[in-house]
C-alpha positions in Angstrom: 32.2 -103.3 -10.8 31.6 -104.5 -7.3 31.3 -102.3 -4.2 32.8 -103.7 -1.0 33.0 -102.3 2.4 32.5 -105.5 4.4 32.7 -109.2 3.9 29.6 -109.3 1.8 30.3 -107.8 -1.6 27.2 -106.7 -3.5 26.5 -105.3 -6.9 25.1 -101.8 -7.3 21.9 -101.1 -9.1 18.2 -100.4 -8.7 17.4 -104.1 -8.6 19.8 -104.8 -5.8 19.7 -102.1 -3.1 23.0 -101.5 -1.2 21.5 -103.1 1.9 20.7 -106.4 0.2 23.7 -108.8 0.2 24.0 -110.8 -3.0 26.6 -113.0 -4.6 27.9 -111.0 -7.7 28.9 -114.2 -9.4 25.2 -115.0 -9.9 24.7 -111.7 -11.7 27.7 -112.5 -14.0 26.4 -115.9 -14.7 23.0 -114.5 -15.7 24.7 -111.9 -17.9 26.8 -114.6 -19.6 23.6 -116.6 -20.1 21.8 -113.6 -21.6 24.7 -112.9 -24.1 24.7 -116.6 -25.1 21.0 -116.6 -25.7 21.3 -113.5 -27.8 24.3 -115.0 -29.8 26.8 -112.5 -28.3 30.2 -113.3 -26.8 32.3 -111.6 -24.1 36.0 -110.9 -24.9 37.4 -112.5 -21.7 40.8 -110.8 -22.1 39.2 -107.4 -22.0 37.1 -108.0 -18.9 38.3 -106.6 -15.6 36.9 -106.3 -12.1 37.3 -103.4 -9.7 36.3 -103.4 -6.1 35.2 -100.0 -4.9 36.1 -99.5 -1.3 37.4 -96.9 1.1 39.0 -99.5 3.4 42.8 -99.8 3.5 42.7 -103.5 4.3 39.4 -105.0 3.1 38.6 -108.7 3.5 39.4 -111.0 0.6 36.7 -111.2 -1.9 35.5 -114.2 -3.9 37.0 -114.4 -7.4 34.8 -113.3 -10.2 34.7 -115.3 -13.5 33.3 -114.7 -17.0 32.8 -117.9 -18.9 35.0 -119.7 -16.4 37.8 -117.2 -16.9 39.0 -115.4 -13.7 38.8 -111.7 -13.9 41.9 -109.7 -13.0 41.2 -107.0 -10.3 42.3 -103.5 -11.4 42.9 -100.6 -9.0 41.6 -98.2 -11.7 39.7 -98.5 -15.0 39.3 -96.2 -18.0 35.8 -95.9 -19.3 34.7 -93.3 -21.9 38.0 -91.4 -21.4 37.5 -91.2 -17.6 39.9 -92.9 -15.2 38.0 -94.3 -12.2 39.9 -95.5 -9.2 38.8 -98.1 -6.7 38.9 -95.4 -3.9 37.1 -92.9 -6.0 40.0 -90.5 -5.9 41.1 -88.6 -9.0 44.9 -88.8 -9.0 45.1 -90.9 -12.1 42.6 -88.8 -14.0 44.4 -85.6 -13.2 47.8 -87.0 -14.0 46.6 -88.3 -17.4 44.9 -85.0 -18.5 47.7 -82.8 -17.2 50.3 -84.9 -19.1 48.2 -84.9 -22.3 47.5 -81.1 -22.1 51.1 -80.3 -21.4 52.1 -82.0 -24.7 49.7 -79.7 -26.6 51.5 -76.6 -25.3 54.4 -77.5 -27.6 52.2 -76.7 -30.5 51.5 -73.3 -28.9 55.2 -72.6 -28.5 55.9 -73.5 -32.1 53.1 -71.3 -33.5 54.3 -68.4 -31.3 57.6 -68.5 -33.1 55.8 -68.1 -36.4 54.4 -64.7 -35.1 50.8 -65.8 -34.9 48.5 -63.1 -33.5 47.6 -63.2 -29.8 43.9 -63.8 -30.7 44.9 -66.8 -32.9 47.0 -68.3 -30.0 44.1 -67.9 -27.6 41.8 -69.6 -30.0 44.3 -72.5 -30.4 44.6 -72.9 -26.6 40.9 -72.8 -26.0 40.1 -75.2 -28.8 42.9 -77.8 -28.5 44.3 -77.6 -24.9 41.7 -76.4 -22.5 39.0 -79.0 -23.5 41.4 -81.7 -22.4 41.6 -80.1 -18.9 37.8 -79.9 -18.7 36.8 -83.3 -20.1 34.0 -84.8 -18.0 34.7 -82.1 -15.4 31.3 -82.4 -13.6 32.1 -86.0 -12.7 35.4 -85.2 -10.8 35.3 -81.5 -9.9 33.9 -82.0 -6.4 36.5 -84.6 -5.6 39.6 -82.5 -6.5 42.2 -81.8 -3.8 44.0 -78.4 -3.6 47.2 -80.0 -5.1 45.2 -81.4 -8.0 43.5 -78.1 -8.7 46.9 -76.4 -8.8 48.3 -78.9 -11.2 45.4 -78.2 -13.6 45.8 -74.5 -13.2 49.5 -74.7 -13.9 48.8 -75.8 -17.5 46.8 -72.7 -18.2 49.4 -70.6 -16.4 52.0 -71.9 -18.8 49.8 -71.2 -21.8 49.3 -67.6 -20.6 53.1 -67.2 -20.3 53.6 -68.5 -23.8 50.8 -66.3 -25.3 51.8 -63.1 -23.6 55.6 -63.6 -23.8 57.4 -60.6 -22.2 54.0 -59.0 -21.3 53.3 -61.8 -18.8 53.2 -60.3 -15.3 51.7 -63.2 -13.4 48.7 -65.5 -13.2 46.2 -63.0 -11.8 42.8 -61.4 -12.9 44.3 -58.5 -15.0 46.4 -60.7 -17.4 43.6 -63.3 -17.6 41.0 -60.6 -18.4 43.4 -59.2 -21.0 43.3 -62.6 -22.7 39.5 -63.0 -22.1 40.1 -66.0 -19.8 39.1 -67.0 -16.3 40.7 -69.6 -14.0 39.8 -73.2 -14.7 38.4 -73.4 -11.2 36.0 -70.6 -11.9 34.9 -72.3 -15.2 34.3 -75.6 -13.4 32.3 -73.9 -10.7 30.2 -72.1 -13.4 29.5 -75.4 -15.1 28.5 -77.0 -11.9 26.1 -74.1 -11.0 24.6 -74.3 -14.5 24.0 -78.1 -14.2 22.5 -77.6 -10.8 20.1 -75.0 -12.0 19.1 -77.1 -15.0 18.4 -80.1 -12.7 16.3 -77.8 -10.4 14.3 -76.5 -13.3 13.6 -80.1 -14.5 12.4 -81.1 -11.0 10.1 -78.1 -10.7 
C-alpha cells in the first residue's frame, strides 16, 4: 500500500520515514528480486495497489508494477477479514458485517419456532452472531460514526426482539439486563479500556 497526500508518494515503514520521499517502484522491484532469489513467485492477478489519502482530488500517481504487470488501484481491500478503505473510513466494513450478521438472525428465528429455551437462544446469539459484529473491533471502533454505531446496534436489537418475543419492551437496560447482555458500544468500550490498560502495564 502507498500513502499519498502530495505529489510524492512514499511507502510507509520504519526504514522509510513519512518525511522521506521515495519511489515506491524501487521497493517493489527489490521485493520482486528477493522473491526471485528465494525461488518464490508473485501471483500478479491477485496483487492490488491502494493509495491511502484524505484528499478528494489527489494528483495522479505513477503506475505500480509487479513483474512488469500493472497493478490495479482498488478503493478498498480485504485483509484478514478486515475491509480497509483508501480514506480509512469504515463504511464497507460495517456494511459487510451487518449484512453477514443479519443472515444469522434467520437461524435464531427458526430455532425460536422450535421452542428452544431463552438461555439457549442467548447462547446461540452470543456464539454465532455477536462475534461477527465484534470481529477486529479494536481496529475500527474509534473510527465509527453515529450512523454506523446504530446500524451495528440494530442487529442486537433485532436479536433481543426475537429472543424475548411478546416480552420485548424496547432496547433499554432492563430488557438487556434480563438477557444478561449489554449494548455493543459498551462492550467495545470495555475492550478498548482493557487493551489500553494492558499496554500501560507492559510499558511500566
